[in-house]
C-alpha positions in Angstrom: 68.4 3.4 -17.4 65.1 1.5 -18.0 63.7 2.3 -21.4 60.0 2.0 -21.6 57.4 3.4 -24.0 54.8 5.9 -22.8 51.8 3.5 -23.3 53.4 0.8 -21.1 54.3 3.4 -18.5 50.7 4.5 -18.4 49.5 0.9 -18.0 51.9 0.4 -15.1 50.7 3.7 -13.5 47.1 2.5 -13.8 48.0 -0.7 -12.0 49.7 1.2 -9.2 46.6 3.4 -8.9 44.4 0.3 -8.7 46.7 -1.4 -6.2 46.9 1.7 -3.9 43.2 2.1 -4.1 42.7 -1.5 -3.0 44.9 -1.0 0.0 43.3 2.4 0.9 39.8 0.8 0.7 40.8 -1.6 3.4 42.0 1.2 5.6 38.8 3.1 4.9 36.8 0.2 6.4 37.7 1.6 9.9 34.6 3.5 10.9 35.7 4.5 14.4 38.4 7.2 13.9 38.5 8.0 17.6 41.7 7.1 19.6 41.8 3.5 20.6 42.2 1.9 24.0 46.0 1.9 23.3 46.1 5.5 24.4 45.0 4.4 27.9 47.5 1.6 28.0 44.8 -1.1 27.4 45.1 -4.1 25.2 43.7 -3.5 21.8 42.4 -6.4 19.7 44.2 -6.8 16.4 47.3 -4.7 17.4 50.7 -6.2 17.9 54.3 -5.0 18.3 57.3 -5.7 16.1 60.8 -4.3 16.9 59.7 -2.4 20.0 56.6 -1.5 22.1 55.9 1.5 19.9 56.5 -0.4 16.5 52.9 -1.5 15.8 51.2 -3.7 13.2 47.5 -4.3 12.9 45.1 -6.6 11.0 44.6 -3.6 8.7 48.3 -3.6 7.7 48.1 -7.2 6.8 44.7 -7.1 5.0 45.7 -4.0 3.1 48.9 -5.6 1.9 47.0 -8.7 0.8 44.7 -6.4 -1.2 47.6 -4.6 -2.9 49.3 -7.9 -3.7 46.2 -9.4 -5.1 45.9 -6.6 -7.7 49.6 -6.8 -8.6 49.6 -10.6 -8.8 46.5 -10.5 -11.0 47.7 -7.8 -13.4 51.5 -8.6 -13.3 52.1 -12.2 -12.1 55.7 -12.2 -13.2 56.7 -9.1 -11.2 58.5 -9.3 -7.8 56.8 -7.7 -4.8 58.4 -6.4 -1.7 56.0 -5.5 1.1 56.4 -4.3 4.7 54.4 -7.2 6.2 55.1 -10.2 4.0 58.6 -9.5 2.7 59.8 -10.1 -0.8 58.3 -12.6 -3.2 59.9 -13.6 -6.5 58.0 -15.5 -9.2 59.5 -18.5 -11.0 60.1 -16.5 -14.2 60.7 -12.9 -12.9 60.1 -10.1 -15.3 62.8 -7.9 -13.7 60.1 -5.4 -12.4 59.6 -5.2 -8.6 56.9 -3.5 -6.6 57.7 -1.9 -3.3 54.6 -1.4 -1.1 53.7 -0.1 2.3 50.1 -1.0 2.9 49.7 1.2 6.0 52.3 3.9 6.3 51.6 5.6 9.6 50.3 2.7 11.6 50.7 4.4 14.9 48.7 7.3 13.6 46.0 4.9 12.4 45.7 3.1 15.7 45.4 6.4 17.6 42.9 8.0 15.4 45.3 10.5 13.7 44.4 11.0 10.1 47.9 11.0 8.6 48.3 7.5 7.1 48.0 5.9 3.7 49.0 3.2 1.2 52.1 3.6 -0.8 52.9 1.7 -4.1 56.1 2.1 -6.1 57.6 0.2 -9.0 61.2 -0.3 -9.8 62.3 -1.3 -13.3 64.9 -3.9 -14.4 67.8 -1.4 -14.4 66.9 0.0 -10.9 65.0 3.1 -12.0 61.8 3.9 -10.1 59.1 4.1 -12.8 55.7 4.8 -11.1 54.5 5.7 -7.7 51.1 6.3 -6.0 50.3 7.3 -2.4 46.7 7.3 -1.3 45.6 8.8 2.0 41.9 7.8 2.4 41.3 9.8 5.6 42.5 13.0 3.9 40.8 12.2 0.5 44.2 12.8 -1.1 46.1 10.9 -3.8 49.6 11.7 -5.1 51.2 10.0 -8.1 53.9 10.2 -10.7 55.5 8.3 -13.6 59.1 8.7 -14.7 59.5 11.7 -17.0 55.8 12.5 -17.0 55.5 14.8 -13.9 53.8 14.5 -10.6 50.2 15.1 -9.8 47.7 15.2 -6.9 43.9 15.2 -6.4 42.1 16.3 -3.3 38.6 14.7 -3.1 36.8 15.3 -6.3 39.0 18.1 -7.5 40.8 18.0 -10.9 44.4 16.7 -10.9 47.0 19.4 -10.1 50.5 19.1 -11.4 53.0 19.5 -8.6 56.0 21.8 -8.6 57.5 21.5 -5.2 57.8 24.1 -2.5 58.0 27.8 -3.0 59.2 30.7 -0.9 62.1 30.9 1.5 63.1 28.3 4.0 62.9 31.0 6.7 59.1 30.9 6.3 59.0 27.2 5.5 58.5 23.9 7.3 61.1 21.1 7.9 59.5 17.7 8.2 61.1 14.7 9.9 60.3 11.5 11.7 62.0 9.3 14.3 62.6 5.6 14.5 62.0 3.2 17.4 65.6 2.9 18.6 66.5 5.4 21.3 70.1 5.7 20.3 69.2 6.3 16.7 66.7 9.0 17.8 69.3 10.8 19.9 71.7 10.9 16.9 69.1 12.1 14.6 68.0 14.8 17.0 71.5 16.4 16.7 71.1 16.5 12.9 67.7 18.0 13.1 69.0 20.7 15.4 71.6 21.6 12.8 68.9 21.9 10.1 66.2 23.7 12.0 67.7 27.2 12.2 67.2 27.6 8.4 63.4 27.0 8.7 60.4 28.8 10.1 59.4 25.7 12.0 59.1 21.9 11.8 56.5 19.2 11.7 56.6 15.5 12.6 53.4 14.0 11.1 54.3 10.3 11.5 53.9 9.0 7.9 57.0 9.2 5.7 55.2 8.7 2.4 52.8 11.5 3.2 55.6 13.8 4.4 57.5 13.3 1.2 54.4 13.9 -0.9 53.7 17.1 1.0 57.1 18.4 0.0 56.2 17.5 -3.6 53.0 19.6 -3.4 54.6 22.4 -1.5 52.8 22.0 1.8 56.2 21.4 3.5 59.6 22.6 2.3 61.8 19.7 3.1 61.9 16.3 4.7 64.8 14.4 6.2 64.7 11.2 8.2 67.3 8.6 9.1 66.7 4.9 8.9 63.5 4.5 7.0 62.9 1.5 4.8 62.5 1.4 1.0 58.7 0.8 1.2 58.5 4.1 3.1 60.0 6.2 0.3 59.7 4.1 -2.9 56.6 5.9 -4.3 57.0 9.3 -2.6 60.6 9.9 -3.7 59.6 9.5 -7.3 56.7 11.8 -6.8 58.9 14.4 -5.3 61.6 13.9 -8.0 59.0 14.4 -10.8 57.8 17.5 -9.0 61.3 18.9 -9.5 62.4 18.4 -5.9 66.0 17.3 -5.1 65.9 13.7 -3.7 68.5 11.7 -1.9 67.3 8.1 -1.5 68.9 5.8 1.1 71.7 3.6 -0.3 70.0 0.4 0.8 66.5 -0.9 1.1 66.9 -2.6 4.5 67.4 0.1 7.2 67.8 -2.5 10.0 71.1 -3.6 8.4 72.2 -0.4 6.6 70.4 2.7 7.9 70.8 5.8 5.9 69.2 9.3 5.3 66.3 10.0 3.1 66.4 13.7 2.2 63.8 15.4 0.1 64.3 19.1 -0.8 66.7 21.7 0.6 67.4 21.0 4.3 69.5 24.2 4.8 72.8 22.3 5.2 74.9 20.1 2.9 74.3 16.4 3.0 77.9 16.0 4.1 77.1 17.9 7.3 74.5 15.3 8.4 75.4 13.0 11.3 75.9 10.2 10.6 76.9 11.1 7.1 74.8 9.6 4.2 76.2 6.4 2.8 77.9 6.3 -0.6 75.9 4.7 -3.4 
């Protein structure tokens, strides 16, 4: 386990806040929040596809990641950085610390004018422990954050920070949150698993941004989240925030879901992990 003093941990959290704010500021530059021409099947300037026709990347994704990286590279030049758009960069004399960033989690929402999107910044220590995490959702005026052993917090607009304690109440009155990837076969398999979980819950939501979904379990808006095949940058910050809020967390066994897909499970999903199909990978 990474041993780190409280002052250094606070410094790292401040850097994560600064980096996430830089990414969120780029996203906030979008003035037109109405659905884009993509909804009508028209070509949209600055929007491209990656793994499939529905896997989108925008100029905002790239510029937001550049903004996040600029903060980290200035404040912590010897740290590694793994980002969704530009991969992993390792300095010549690495410190052993590595940042995992998603500059625009919820790109499809962003393109279509749906407000559930944000910037996620997490930090992993030399021993593999996740140390700090910040998720900023500019269109919602929400920020969630946590540092290891220091609890999880959130602010809404200009409100005072609130310490998070996870969901309350019964699952029967609660919400299950999930998301689906871009591969049809994978979606079909996950649908079976969601069908097994759903009877325990009052209802379900699919908001389209994993980091925000996870944070909304941490703050009790939703009761649980489960998704198969998301990448490390999707859960790096959010999983620590949920964990520090006292929520049970199962992180995927590998960072790269294209090679080793696995379940990310946050909270009580109403069934045992062993009952999920496909079964979670051993770590």
